[in-house]
DORO-497447 format. One record per residue (C-alpha): x, y, z. Coordinates in steps of 0.1 Angstrom, whole numbers, padded with zeros to 4 digits, always signed. Layout:
# DORO-497447
XYZ...
# end
This chain:
# DORO-497447
+0000+0000+0000+0013+0034-0009-0001+0065+0007+0009+0100+0016-0003+0125+0041-0004+0163+0044-0001+0182+0076-0031+0190+0097-0022+0197+0132-0051+0200+0156-0052+0210+0193-0067+0191+0221-0059+0156+0207-0064+0129+0233-0035+0108+0222-0011+0137+0223-0025+0149+0256-0018+0115+0270+0017+0115+0255+0027+0148+0271+0007+0146+0304+0031+0149+0333+0058+0163+0311+0072+0198+0319+0072+0223+0291+0105+0233+0274+0119+0250+0305+0148+0229+0317+0181+0244+0326+0215+0234+0312+0223+0226+0276+0251+0219+0251+0277+0241+0233+0275+0279+0234+0238+0278+0240+0238+0265+0276+0212+0285+0295+0175+0283+0291+0149+0303+0309+0111+0302+0310+0099+0337+0301+0062+0330+0305+0039+0300+0307+0014+0298+0278-0014+0275+0266-0004+0256+0235+0020+0282+0221+0034+0280+0185+0039+0313+0167+0068+0334+0178+0085+0366+0164+0110+0384+0186+0111+0422+0182+0142+0427+0202+0147+0447+0234+0129+0420+0254+0096+0421+0234+0082+0390+0216+0050+0382+0198+0034+0348+0205+0003+0329+0196-0017+0303+0216-0040+0274+0209-0072+0295+0213-0061+0317+0183-0050+0346+0205-0019+0366+0199+0000+0386+0225+0030+0407+0232+0054+0394+0259+0076+0420+0276+0105+0408+0297+0113+0427+0329+0143+0425+0351+0138+0408+0384+0100+0406+0377+0077+0383+0359+0072+0390+0322+0042+0410+0312+0018+0396+0287-0004+0420+0267-0032+0403+0248-0036+0421+0214-0064+0401+0199-0076+0367+0186-0088+0348+0157-0107+0320+0174-0102+0284+0163-0084+0255+0180-0048+0259+0168-0024+0288+0172-0018+0308+0140+0016+0318+0126+0027+0354+0134+0051+0379+0119+0058+0416+0125+0058+0437+0094+0062+0474+0085+0043+0503+0101+0034+0483+0132+0016+0457+0112+0012+0422+0126+0005+0394+0101-0014+0363+0112-0019+0331+0092-0045+0305+0099-0043+0269+0085-0070+0244+0077-0073+0231+0113-0104+0210+0120-0128+0217+0149-0118+0199+0181-0150+0179+0183-0144+0161+0151-0120+0134+0164-0100+0130+0196-0068+0127+0175-0066+0137+0138-0035+0128+0119-0006+0152+0124-0002+0151+0086-0035+0139+0073-0061+0155+0051-0092+0170+0068-0127+0159+0058-0143+0183+0082-0155+0218+0070-0128+0244+0073-0137+0272+0098-0145+0306+0083-0111+0319+0094-0092+0289+0080-0065+0292+0054-0065+0330+0055-0039+0357+0059-0049+0385+0083-0033+0418+0094-0037+0437+0126-0024+0471+0138-0029+0491+0170-0063+0506+0169-0079+0477+0150-0108+0462+0168-0100+0428+0153-0077+0414+0126-0087+0421+0090-0086+0394+0063-0061+0402+0035-0059+0371+0014-0079+0338+0010-0050+0313+0006-0074+0284+0000-0092+0301-0028-0059+0309-0046-0047+0273-0042-0080+0259-0056-0070+0275-0089-0032+0273-0086-0031+0235-0081-0002+0213-0071+0012+0196-0102+0032+0171-0081+0003+0161-0058+0003+0124-0048-0031+0122-0031-0055+0132-0058-0063+0165-0042-0041+0190-0060-0062+0220-0049-0057+0213-0012-0044+0241+0011-0031+0243+0046-0009+0275+0050+0014+0270+0080+0046+0291+0078+0049+0329+0076+0076+0355+0071+0073+0393+0066+0095+0410+0040+0109+0446+0042+0089+0457+0011+0056+0450+0028+0049+0416+0012+0048+0384+0031+0058+0348+0024+0035+0319+0031+0045+0282+0032+0015+0261+0024+0020+0226+0039-0008+0210+0018+0001+0228-0014+0038+0220-0010+0047+0255-0022+0058+0289-0012+0036+0319-0019+0041+0357-0018+0012+0379-0008+0010+0416-0014-0008+0440+0012-0037+0444-0012-0043+0406-0013-0025+0397-0046-0008+0363-0045+0019+0348-0066+0036+0314-0064+0073+0316-0056+0083+0280-0057+0069+0244-0057+0086+0216-0039+0085+0182-0055+0081+0149-0036+0110+0125-0030+0113+0088-0027+0120+0076+0008+0121+0042+0025+0096+0031+0051+0114+0033+0085+0119+0004+0109+0103+0002+0143+0068+0013+0133+0040-0006+0152+0015-0027+0135-0017-0009+0126-0052-0025+0120-0071-0017+0088-0094+0008+0106-0063+0028+0116-0048+0028+0081-0028-0004+0083-0012-0026+0074+0019-0004+0068+0043-0013+0041+0074-0034+0052+0104-0015+0065+0127-0005+0036+0099-0002+0010+0106+0028-0012+0076+0050-0017+0071+0087-0028+0064+0112+0000+0054+0148-0004+0075+0177+0010+0048+0193+0033+0063+0228+0034+0057+0240+0069+0081+0268+0074+0098+0299+0058+0123+0325+0069+0147+0351+0055+0183+0342+0061+0211+0366+0070+0221+0365+0034+0187+0378+0022+0177+0345+0006+0144+0328+0013+0145+0294+0031+0118+0268+0032+0116+0238+0055+0098+0204+0051+0079+0182+0075+0079+0152+0050+0047+0133+0043+0039+0097+0051+0057+0076+0062+0076+0106+0077+0110+0088+0074+0135+0104+0098+0163+0125+0083+0145+0130+0050+0133+0166+0056+0151+0192+0036+0157+0230+0037+0156+0248+0004+0173+0281-0004+0153+0303-0029+0165+0333-0048+0145+0364-0037+0120+0375-0063+0116+0340-0078+0084+0330-0095+0072+0295-0102+0106+0280-0093+0108+0242-0089+0127+0226-0060+0137+0192-0073+0153+0167-0049+0166+0148-0079+0183+0179-0092+0189+0199-0060+0216+0222-0073+0198+0236-0104+0177+0267-0108+0167+0295-0084+0157+0269-0057+0186+0249-0044+0188+0225-0015+0205+0240+0014+0203+0211+0038+0192+0175+0041+0190+0150+0069+0165+0167+0092+0133+0153+0107+0098+0168+0108+0107+0204+0105+0080+0228+0117+0097+0262+0119+0129+0281+0107+0147+0312+0117+0179+0330+0108+0206+0319+0133+0227+0344+0153+0256+0320+0148+0252+0320+0110+0231+0296+0090+0195+0286+0098+0178+0275+0130+0154+0246+0125+0128+0232+0149+0119+0195+0147+0085+0187+0161+0097+0152+0170+0132+0139+0165+0116+0105+0158+0091+0119+0133+0056+0133+0135+0042+0099+0125+0058+0081+0154+0045+0109+0177+0010+0103+0163+0013+0066+0169+0024+0072+0205+0058+0056+0202+0076+0063+0235+0101+0091+0233+0086+0106+0201+0074+0136+0221+0109+0149+0223+0116+0175+0196+0148+0194+0188+0164+0227+0179+0192+0226+0154+0217+0251+0140+0221+0243+0103+0251+0259+0086+0264+0253+0051+0291+0277+0040+0304+0279+0004+0330+0251-0002+0323+0236+0033+0305+0206+0044+0270+0209+0059+0270+0212+0097+0239+0203+0118+0243+0209+0155+0217+0202+0181+0212+0228+0208+0197+0221+0243+0196+0184+0235+0165+0165+0246+0149+0194+0265+0122+0204+0241+0088+0187+0242+0068+0190+0209+0082+0225+0201+0063+0246+0176+0082+0278+0168+0116+0296+0169+0130+0330+0164+0163+0347+0174+0181+0379+0182+0218+0383+0182+0220+0373+0218+0193+0348+0223+0170+0322+0208+0133+0320+0216+0113+0288+0214+0076+0280+0219+0061+0247+0230+0047+0222+0237+0021+0231+0211-0005+0209+0227-0015+0217+0263+0004+0237+0289+0036+0253+0274+0059+0282+0276+0080+0308+0257+0116+0298+0265+0147+0319+0261+0180+0302+0252+0213+0321+0256
# end
């Protein structure tokens, strides 16, 4: 049997709730390498989106769709100022833009009453909420966020030519990055592409990421037919979609896109792509990774859900689970442990992937950084925190 899944992360899942119950959020002290001090800035409920503004101010989003400004204060608890909300059951992506604009992006998350646990990378059959798959903007003085672009409507016409599931019009926007010219970049996990949206709502496709052939990993438990089984034998080669979850602007000005990797979510098959700014309809091809305006920057990662420019050079990548999102969904012990990696590939040098704060992050969702510190959110299900890593 050959199948492929696309990301649909839902909050309140019973299986994940059981998996993380009793586990502390990403607040442990200690660490590895130069980043050896972690500190809980503030406790949050199911945090994901994060964008640090510098000077101790950070934007965050939580599982009820709310977005807030966190202000750090010396010798006192951080102050949390709620700015607004979008509703829903999963935290939107967030990015600060020009002229005090805050951009918010909702995905195609299903209502919490549909199932106790929907697939972390499965296609939804439930109706998409009215605020789903939409880009919003908010500024001080707005009573509520204003819709700017209907991503799902655009994707319904701009279909995925490399779709493996027979739903090429599918859309689940997940990653967001604001550009200096006022436009924003959107990584669509179901469309397997990167979009650029103008303030007036115009949308253009920047790049499409092709599937790659992976091998079914070992150690997956047996599944009954009603749960999607039986799984193909370990080592079976099958095509798997990219599932583009994340986007950031690197220190070099290029646009970087990260992959979750579709079913069977084989570990160490998630890639990071480096895209020339201003590209249109580029193709990111894993069989020809060094050709064209979209080139592979890194390979060998697992279940990437967010990216950020690294203060040490290169790119920071957050792994939802170091064992893979699929093993997390299946409840495999230890799969709740995620990771934060510094990924660096200098010209004429080998790729270097270094894990920071090893084994201290539980289902992390977002990352951003200043020159002096890295900020991480998680767990994205249940009680969590905004954590600062020096």
